[in-house]
ZAKEMI-306161 format. One record per residue (C-alpha): chain; x, y, z. Coordinates in steps of 0.2 Angstrom, whole numbers. Example, Ala and Ser with C-alpha at 12.3 -4.5 7.8 and 13.67 -1.06 7.14 Angstrom:
! residues 2
+-------+-------+-------+-------+
| chain |    c1 |    c2 |    c3 |
+-------+-------+-------+-------+
|     A |    62 |   -22 |    39 |
|     A |    68 |    -5 |    36 |
+-------+-------+-------+-------+
This chain:
! residues 501
+-------+-------+-------+-------+
| chain |    c1 |    c2 |    c3 |
+-------+-------+-------+-------+
|     A |   -37 |    15 |   503 |
|     A |   -22 |    15 |   491 |
|     A |   -15 |    32 |   488 |
|     A |    -7 |    36 |   471 |
|     A |    11 |    41 |   472 |
|     A |    15 |    59 |   470 |
|     A |    28 |    68 |   459 |
|     A |    40 |    69 |   474 |
|     A |    39 |    50 |   476 |
|     A |    44 |    48 |   458 |
|     A |    58 |    60 |   459 |
|     A |    66 |    52 |   475 |
|     A |    65 |    34 |   467 |
|     A |    72 |    40 |   450 |
|     A |    86 |    49 |   459 |
|     A |    92 |    34 |   469 |
|     A |    89 |    22 |   455 |
|     A |   100 |    33 |   444 |
|     A |   114 |    31 |   457 |
|     A |   113 |    12 |   457 |
|     A |   114 |    12 |   437 |
|     A |   129 |    23 |   438 |
|     A |   137 |    11 |   449 |
|     A |   134 |    -3 |   436 |
|     A |   142 |     8 |   423 |
|     A |   157 |    11 |   434 |
|     A |   159 |    -8 |   437 |
|     A |   160 |   -10 |   418 |
|     A |   177 |    -1 |   418 |
|     A |   186 |   -16 |   425 |
|     A |   182 |   -28 |   411 |
|     A |   185 |   -13 |   399 |
|     A |   203 |   -12 |   405 |
|     A |   205 |   -31 |   404 |
|     A |   199 |   -30 |   386 |
|     A |   211 |   -16 |   382 |
|     A |   226 |   -26 |   391 |
|     A |   222 |   -41 |   380 |
|     A |   219 |   -31 |   364 |
|     A |   201 |   -36 |   362 |
|     A |   195 |   -21 |   352 |
|     A |   178 |   -27 |   348 |
|     A |   175 |   -31 |   366 |
|     A |   182 |   -14 |   371 |
|     A |   169 |    -6 |   359 |
|     A |   155 |   -17 |   367 |
|     A |   160 |   -10 |   384 |
|     A |   161 |     8 |   379 |
|     A |   144 |     7 |   372 |
|     A |   137 |    -1 |   387 |
|     A |   146 |    11 |   399 |
|     A |   139 |    25 |   390 |
|     A |   121 |    19 |   390 |
|     A |   123 |    16 |   409 |
|     A |   130 |    33 |   413 |
|     A |   118 |    42 |   401 |
|     A |   103 |    34 |   409 |
|     A |   110 |    36 |   427 |
|     A |   115 |    54 |   426 |
|     A |   100 |    58 |   415 |
|     A |    88 |    51 |   428 |
|     A |    97 |    61 |   442 |
|     A |    96 |    77 |   431 |
|     A |    77 |    75 |   428 |
|     A |    74 |    69 |   446 |
|     A |    82 |    82 |   457 |
|     A |    76 |    82 |   475 |
|     A |    82 |    84 |   492 |
|     A |    69 |    73 |   500 |
|     A |    76 |    57 |   508 |
|     A |    70 |    39 |   505 |
|     A |    56 |    31 |   516 |
|     A |    53 |    13 |   517 |
|     A |    42 |    11 |   502 |
|     A |    55 |    21 |   492 |
|     A |    69 |    10 |   497 |
|     A |    61 |    -6 |   493 |
|     A |    56 |     0 |   476 |
|     A |    73 |     7 |   472 |
|     A |    81 |    -9 |   477 |
|     A |    70 |   -20 |   466 |
|     A |    68 |    -8 |   452 |
|     A |    86 |    -4 |   450 |
|     A |    90 |   -23 |   449 |
|     A |    78 |   -24 |   434 |
|     A |    86 |    -9 |   425 |
|     A |   104 |   -15 |   430 |
|     A |    99 |   -32 |   421 |
|     A |    93 |   -23 |   405 |
|     A |   108 |   -12 |   404 |
|     A |   120 |   -25 |   410 |
|     A |   115 |   -37 |   397 |
|     A |   122 |   -25 |   383 |
|     A |   140 |   -33 |   383 |
|     A |   133 |   -50 |   383 |
|     A |   122 |   -47 |   368 |
|     A |   134 |   -37 |   358 |
|     A |   147 |   -51 |   360 |
|     A |   137 |   -62 |   348 |
|     A |   137 |   -76 |   360 |
|     A |   119 |   -75 |   365 |
|     A |   104 |   -81 |   355 |
|     A |    93 |   -67 |   360 |
|     A |    93 |   -51 |   371 |
|     A |    82 |   -62 |   383 |
|     A |    96 |   -75 |   384 |
|     A |   108 |   -60 |   388 |
|     A |    96 |   -54 |   402 |
|     A |    94 |   -72 |   409 |
|     A |   113 |   -73 |   411 |
|     A |   115 |   -56 |   419 |
|     A |   101 |   -59 |   431 |
|     A |   109 |   -75 |   435 |
|     A |   125 |   -66 |   438 |
|     A |   118 |   -52 |   449 |
|     A |   108 |   -65 |   459 |
|     A |   123 |   -77 |   461 |
|     A |   113 |   -91 |   453 |
|     A |   125 |   -98 |   440 |
|     A |   114 |  -104 |   427 |
|     A |   118 |   -98 |   410 |
|     A |   113 |   -98 |   391 |
|     A |   129 |   -91 |   384 |
|     A |   135 |  -101 |   369 |
|     A |   153 |  -107 |   366 |
|     A |   158 |  -101 |   383 |
|     A |   176 |  -109 |   380 |
|     A |   180 |   -96 |   367 |
|     A |   172 |   -79 |   374 |
|     A |   184 |   -64 |   376 |
|     A |   194 |   -61 |   392 |
|     A |   184 |   -45 |   395 |
|     A |   167 |   -53 |   394 |
|     A |   173 |   -67 |   405 |
|     A |   179 |   -54 |   417 |
|     A |   162 |   -46 |   416 |
|     A |   153 |   -62 |   420 |
|     A |   162 |   -65 |   435 |
|     A |   162 |   -47 |   441 |
|     A |   143 |   -48 |   440 |
|     A |   142 |   -62 |   452 |
|     A |   155 |   -56 |   464 |
|     A |   147 |   -39 |   465 |
|     A |   130 |   -46 |   465 |
|     A |   135 |   -57 |   480 |
|     A |   139 |   -41 |   490 |
|     A |   124 |   -33 |   482 |
|     A |   123 |   -20 |   468 |
|     A |   115 |    -8 |   480 |
|     A |   130 |   -11 |   492 |
|     A |   141 |    -4 |   477 |
|     A |   131 |    12 |   476 |
|     A |   131 |    13 |   495 |
|     A |   150 |    12 |   496 |
|     A |   154 |    25 |   483 |
|     A |   139 |    35 |   478 |
|     A |   127 |    37 |   493 |
|     A |   129 |    49 |   508 |
|     A |   126 |    42 |   525 |
|     A |   107 |    46 |   525 |
|     A |    94 |    37 |   535 |
|     A |    86 |    33 |   518 |
|     A |   101 |    23 |   513 |
|     A |    97 |     9 |   526 |
|     A |    80 |     7 |   518 |
|     A |    88 |     3 |   501 |
|     A |   100 |    -9 |   509 |
|     A |    86 |   -18 |   518 |
|     A |    77 |   -19 |   501 |
|     A |    91 |   -30 |   494 |
|     A |    88 |   -43 |   506 |
|     A |   100 |   -38 |   520 |
|     A |    95 |   -31 |   537 |
|     A |   110 |   -32 |   548 |
|     A |   122 |   -17 |   552 |
|     A |   140 |   -22 |   555 |
|     A |   143 |    -4 |   560 |
|     A |   132 |    10 |   566 |
|     A |   132 |    19 |   549 |
|     A |   125 |     9 |   534 |
|     A |   138 |    16 |   522 |
|     A |   151 |    10 |   534 |
|     A |   143 |    -7 |   535 |
|     A |   144 |    -8 |   516 |
|     A |   162 |    -3 |   516 |
|     A |   165 |   -16 |   530 |
|     A |   157 |   -29 |   518 |
|     A |   169 |   -25 |   504 |
|     A |   184 |   -25 |   516 |
|     A |   179 |   -43 |   521 |
|     A |   176 |   -48 |   503 |
|     A |   192 |   -40 |   496 |
|     A |   203 |   -48 |   509 |
|     A |   196 |   -65 |   505 |
|     A |   198 |   -61 |   486 |
|     A |   217 |   -59 |   489 |
|     A |   219 |   -74 |   500 |
|     A |   208 |   -85 |   489 |
|     A |   214 |   -80 |   473 |
|     A |   232 |   -83 |   478 |
|     A |   228 |  -100 |   485 |
|     A |   219 |  -105 |   468 |
|     A |   233 |   -97 |   458 |
|     A |   247 |  -107 |   466 |
|     A |   237 |  -123 |   464 |
|     A |   232 |  -119 |   446 |
|     A |   250 |  -115 |   441 |
|     A |   256 |  -131 |   449 |
|     A |   244 |  -140 |   439 |
|     A |   252 |  -134 |   423 |
|     A |   242 |  -118 |   419 |
|     A |   253 |  -104 |   412 |
|     A |   254 |   -90 |   425 |
|     A |   242 |   -77 |   417 |
|     A |   229 |   -90 |   413 |
|     A |   231 |   -97 |   431 |
|     A |   229 |   -80 |   439 |
|     A |   213 |   -75 |   429 |
|     A |   206 |   -93 |   432 |
|     A |   210 |   -92 |   450 |
|     A |   202 |   -75 |   452 |
|     A |   186 |   -80 |   442 |
|     A |   184 |   -96 |   451 |
|     A |   186 |   -87 |   468 |
|     A |   173 |   -75 |   463 |
|     A |   161 |   -89 |   458 |
|     A |   164 |   -98 |   474 |
|     A |   164 |   -83 |   487 |
|     A |   148 |   -75 |   479 |
|     A |   141 |   -93 |   479 |
|     A |   137 |   -88 |   461 |
|     A |   144 |  -104 |   452 |
|     A |   151 |   -96 |   436 |
|     A |   167 |  -103 |   429 |
|     A |   178 |   -98 |   415 |
|     A |   175 |  -114 |   405 |
|     A |   160 |  -126 |   401 |
|     A |   166 |  -140 |   412 |
|     A |   165 |  -129 |   427 |
|     A |   177 |  -134 |   441 |
|     A |   177 |  -152 |   434 |
|     A |   189 |  -145 |   421 |
|     A |   203 |  -145 |   434 |
|     A |   202 |  -163 |   440 |
|     A |   211 |  -158 |   456 |
|     A |   207 |  -163 |   474 |
|     A |   217 |  -148 |   480 |
|     A |   208 |  -136 |   469 |
|     A |   191 |  -144 |   475 |
|     A |   196 |  -143 |   493 |
|     A |   200 |  -124 |   492 |
|     A |   184 |  -121 |   482 |
|     A |   174 |  -130 |   496 |
|     A |   182 |  -119 |   510 |
|     A |   178 |  -103 |   499 |
|     A |   160 |  -109 |   495 |
|     A |   156 |  -112 |   514 |
|     A |   164 |   -96 |   519 |
|     A |   155 |   -86 |   506 |
|     A |   138 |   -93 |   512 |
|     A |   140 |   -87 |   529 |
|     A |   132 |   -71 |   535 |
|     A |   142 |   -55 |   534 |
|     A |   138 |   -52 |   552 |
|     A |   146 |   -68 |   557 |
|     A |   161 |   -64 |   546 |
|     A |   162 |   -47 |   555 |
|     A |   161 |   -55 |   572 |
|     A |   175 |   -67 |   568 |
|     A |   185 |   -52 |   561 |
|     A |   183 |   -43 |   577 |
|     A |   189 |   -57 |   588 |
|     A |   172 |   -66 |   593 |
|     A |   179 |   -84 |   588 |
|     A |   166 |   -94 |   597 |
|     A |   152 |   -87 |   586 |
|     A |   157 |  -100 |   573 |
|     A |   151 |  -114 |   584 |
|     A |   137 |  -105 |   593 |
|     A |   128 |   -97 |   579 |
|     A |   111 |  -104 |   574 |
|     A |   115 |  -103 |   556 |
|     A |   131 |  -113 |   557 |
|     A |   123 |  -126 |   568 |
|     A |   108 |  -128 |   556 |
|     A |   120 |  -128 |   541 |
|     A |   131 |  -142 |   548 |
|     A |   116 |  -153 |   553 |
|     A |   107 |  -151 |   536 |
|     A |   123 |  -153 |   526 |
|     A |   127 |  -169 |   535 |
|     A |   110 |  -176 |   533 |
|     A |   108 |  -173 |   515 |
|     A |   126 |  -179 |   512 |
|     A |   122 |  -195 |   521 |
|     A |   106 |  -198 |   510 |
|     A |   115 |  -195 |   494 |
|     A |   129 |  -206 |   499 |
|     A |   118 |  -220 |   504 |
|     A |   109 |  -219 |   487 |
|     A |   125 |  -219 |   477 |
|     A |   133 |  -232 |   487 |
|     A |   118 |  -243 |   485 |
|     A |   118 |  -240 |   466 |
|     A |   137 |  -243 |   465 |
|     A |   140 |  -227 |   454 |
|     A |   157 |  -224 |   460 |
|     A |   171 |  -237 |   461 |
|     A |   178 |  -233 |   479 |
|     A |   174 |  -224 |   495 |
|     A |   185 |  -209 |   492 |
|     A |   178 |  -205 |   475 |
|     A |   160 |  -208 |   482 |
|     A |   163 |  -195 |   496 |
|     A |   173 |  -183 |   485 |
|     A |   159 |  -182 |   472 |
|     A |   144 |  -182 |   484 |
|     A |   151 |  -170 |   497 |
|     A |   157 |  -157 |   484 |
|     A |   140 |  -157 |   475 |
|     A |   130 |  -156 |   491 |
|     A |   141 |  -142 |   498 |
|     A |   139 |  -133 |   482 |
|     A |   120 |  -135 |   482 |
|     A |   118 |  -131 |   501 |
|     A |   129 |  -115 |   499 |
|     A |   119 |  -111 |   483 |
|     A |   135 |  -110 |   474 |
|     A |   132 |  -121 |   459 |
|     A |   150 |  -127 |   456 |
|     A |   150 |  -145 |   449 |
|     A |   162 |  -159 |   446 |
|     A |   150 |  -170 |   437 |
|     A |   141 |  -168 |   420 |
|     A |   124 |  -160 |   422 |
|     A |   115 |  -176 |   415 |
|     A |   124 |  -187 |   428 |
|     A |   111 |  -180 |   441 |
|     A |    98 |  -189 |   431 |
|     A |   107 |  -204 |   424 |
|     A |   118 |  -209 |   439 |
|     A |   112 |  -200 |   455 |
|     A |    94 |  -206 |   453 |
|     A |    78 |  -200 |   462 |
|     A |    85 |  -201 |   480 |
|     A |   101 |  -192 |   475 |
|     A |    91 |  -179 |   466 |
|     A |    80 |  -176 |   481 |
|     A |    94 |  -175 |   493 |
|     A |   102 |  -161 |   482 |
|     A |    85 |  -152 |   480 |
|     A |    83 |  -152 |   499 |
|     A |   100 |  -144 |   501 |
|     A |    97 |  -131 |   487 |
|     A |    80 |  -127 |   494 |
|     A |    87 |  -123 |   512 |
|     A |   102 |  -114 |   505 |
|     A |   114 |  -103 |   515 |
|     A |   114 |   -90 |   528 |
|     A |   103 |   -74 |   529 |
|     A |   112 |   -58 |   524 |
|     A |   125 |   -68 |   514 |
|     A |   129 |   -70 |   496 |
|     A |   118 |   -86 |   495 |
|     A |   100 |   -89 |   492 |
|     A |    86 |  -101 |   498 |
|     A |    75 |  -102 |   513 |
|     A |    91 |   -99 |   524 |
|     A |    98 |  -108 |   539 |
|     A |    92 |   -95 |   552 |
|     A |    74 |   -98 |   547 |
|     A |    76 |  -117 |   548 |
|     A |    84 |  -114 |   565 |
|     A |    69 |  -103 |   571 |
|     A |    56 |  -115 |   565 |
|     A |    64 |  -130 |   573 |
|     A |    66 |  -120 |   589 |
|     A |    47 |  -115 |   588 |
|     A |    42 |  -133 |   585 |
|     A |    52 |  -139 |   600 |
|     A |    45 |  -125 |   611 |
|     A |    27 |  -130 |   606 |
|     A |    32 |  -148 |   611 |
|     A |    39 |  -143 |   628 |
|     A |    23 |  -132 |   631 |
|     A |    12 |  -148 |   627 |
|     A |    21 |  -159 |   640 |
|     A |    24 |  -145 |   653 |
|     A |    11 |  -140 |   667 |
|     A |    -1 |  -127 |   662 |
|     A |     7 |  -115 |   674 |
|     A |    24 |  -117 |   667 |
|     A |    31 |  -103 |   657 |
|     A |    41 |  -110 |   642 |
|     A |    52 |   -99 |   633 |
|     A |    65 |  -102 |   619 |
|     A |    80 |   -92 |   612 |
|     A |    92 |   -94 |   599 |
|     A |   110 |   -87 |   596 |
|     A |   114 |   -76 |   581 |
|     A |   128 |   -64 |   585 |
|     A |   118 |   -61 |   602 |
|     A |   105 |   -71 |   611 |
|     A |    88 |   -68 |   604 |
|     A |    71 |   -72 |   613 |
|     A |    60 |   -82 |   601 |
|     A |    43 |   -73 |   599 |
|     A |    28 |   -75 |   588 |
|     A |    33 |   -61 |   576 |
|     A |    50 |   -69 |   572 |
|     A |    42 |   -86 |   569 |
|     A |    28 |   -79 |   558 |
|     A |    41 |   -70 |   547 |
|     A |    51 |   -85 |   545 |
|     A |    36 |   -95 |   541 |
|     A |    29 |   -82 |   528 |
|     A |    46 |   -82 |   519 |
|     A |    48 |  -101 |   519 |
|     A |    30 |  -103 |   512 |
|     A |    34 |   -90 |   499 |
|     A |    50 |  -100 |   493 |
|     A |    40 |  -116 |   493 |
|     A |    27 |  -109 |   483 |
|     A |    40 |  -102 |   470 |
|     A |    48 |  -119 |   470 |
|     A |    32 |  -127 |   466 |
|     A |    27 |  -115 |   453 |
|     A |    43 |  -117 |   443 |
|     A |    42 |  -136 |   444 |
|     A |    24 |  -136 |   438 |
|     A |    27 |  -125 |   423 |
|     A |    42 |  -136 |   418 |
|     A |    31 |  -151 |   419 |
|     A |    18 |  -143 |   408 |
|     A |    31 |  -140 |   395 |
|     A |    34 |  -159 |   395 |
|     A |    49 |  -161 |   406 |
|     A |    50 |  -174 |   419 |
|     A |    42 |  -167 |   435 |
|     A |    57 |  -172 |   447 |
|     A |    70 |  -164 |   435 |
|     A |    59 |  -149 |   432 |
|     A |    58 |  -147 |   451 |
|     A |    77 |  -149 |   453 |
|     A |    80 |  -135 |   440 |
|     A |    66 |  -124 |   447 |
|     A |    73 |  -125 |   465 |
|     A |    90 |  -122 |   458 |
|     A |    84 |  -105 |   450 |
|     A |    73 |   -99 |   464 |
|     A |    86 |  -103 |   477 |
|     A |   100 |   -95 |   467 |
|     A |   110 |  -111 |   466 |
|     A |   114 |  -114 |   448 |
|     A |   116 |  -133 |   448 |
|     A |   108 |  -140 |   432 |
|     A |   102 |  -157 |   427 |
|     A |   102 |  -152 |   409 |
|     A |    85 |  -142 |   407 |
|     A |    93 |  -125 |   406 |
|     A |    98 |  -123 |   388 |
|     A |    96 |  -109 |   375 |
|     A |    83 |  -120 |   367 |
|     A |    72 |  -120 |   382 |
|     A |    55 |  -111 |   380 |
|     A |    55 |   -92 |   381 |
|     A |    42 |   -93 |   395 |
|     A |    53 |  -104 |   406 |
|     A |    67 |   -92 |   403 |
|     A |    56 |   -77 |   409 |
|     A |    50 |   -87 |   424 |
|     A |    67 |   -92 |   429 |
|     A |    73 |   -74 |   428 |
|     A |    58 |   -68 |   439 |
|     A |    62 |   -83 |   451 |
|     A |    80 |   -78 |   452 |
|     A |    75 |   -60 |   456 |
|     A |    62 |   -65 |   469 |
|     A |    73 |   -77 |   477 |
|     A |    88 |   -66 |   479 |
|     A |    78 |   -51 |   485 |
|     A |    67 |   -62 |   496 |
|     A |    51 |   -56 |   489 |
|     A |    47 |   -41 |   499 |
|     A |    55 |   -27 |   489 |
|     A |    48 |   -35 |   472 |
|     A |    31 |   -35 |   480 |
|     A |    33 |   -17 |   485 |
|     A |    38 |   -13 |   467 |
|     A |    22 |   -22 |   460 |
|     A |    12 |   -12 |   473 |
|     A |    19 |     4 |   468 |
|     A |    15 |     0 |   450 |
|     A |    -3 |    -4 |   455 |
|     A |    -4 |    12 |   465 |
|     A |     1 |    22 |   450 |
|     A |   -14 |    15 |   440 |
|     A |   -27 |    12 |   453 |
|     A |   -22 |    23 |   468 |
|     A |   -33 |    38 |   474 |
|     A |   -25 |    56 |   475 |
+-------+-------+-------+-------+
């Protein structure tokens, strides 16, 4: 029997959703200051309006939903998924007010793409948008990589037991420290340290390439944010192809791969557990699948004679595959080159890399390396059972920060989420095909959206059908939150209508 939510449930959810929306409004202060610094007064007004809308909604919701009750599991899941939806609607205001979006739906598409660290965009004339709006785009994806709930946990939540339930609802379930608020702060400590180091490396490289210092600094910071968050946004339409620099690309690859790793792995390395990098099931899985997909794509392109020499071939293939596998979405080739040059086998290799994706509890999307490792271990365990004597006890374990004994519950959970991703990938591919796009290209674009990657073969444009834009928004949302919290939100809505008191 489904029970209808009570007034107290609405109050708890409203209170904590308001806190997250306030966090989004506070985040807009940074691009507001950038706009003031560069004298972009129209953009300043856009952000003043947007910040006001967020704060009015956030504080207004908290005023109306006053309660001392803490969050339970269902509340946490609903707050996580619902606040992402509201943050997308309100966060789209600066985009829409800028005049660079064809519609409010396009603006919401870009903001959801930023929050979910996807990187697909519909923004028009990107090479001539304001510095403030560019700052907002990249801050969206940088903050979204850590999680907009993590922002609220860091600054606005007290260390309650309920805070952990919101944290889990955002697709994370690992505590780096005993207190979840301290965990959120540790995530920011890791990210901000990388921000300083990565921005400095890209700044020096950009400056040496001939960029003037201020432009080199902002481009370095924004490219770092796109790489670390595995979000793929870049400050110009040609993405990282614009730089034409092997050094710049190498630094980006290092940041992309580091950003795709689990925050628990980062914290283990941070606290001196250096061997974790070679023992962890996710890093092993990532190394194997990246190598295999790179070999497949290299074979296809070498056979087709697309690139003139071995160095160019490896440089192009490894960069795109690393970008796809980490779900970053940076690219050093034109979007249509995936179709006109890479061919079916190259497309399929990239699709496999995107579909698998990065690490769990990281900034990346996709099925995740840990699930690939668990399912492989489970398969090998079953093979061993079949060839072992009936009396033999066959057990398997995997290493992820600590040794974990493989059991049916872990395998079942991994299979459930994997099947959900594959279903979502298939749905987006079929819908694209129904609109007349080539099925393989439609599958490529759909997997890119649902795995939060952002590589495109040219389908994602402002002229694409509105239904596909809406589908991709939901696919990005579902993929980033790993389904469960979105399902909880849908269940909550159904309970409000059909539940019994």
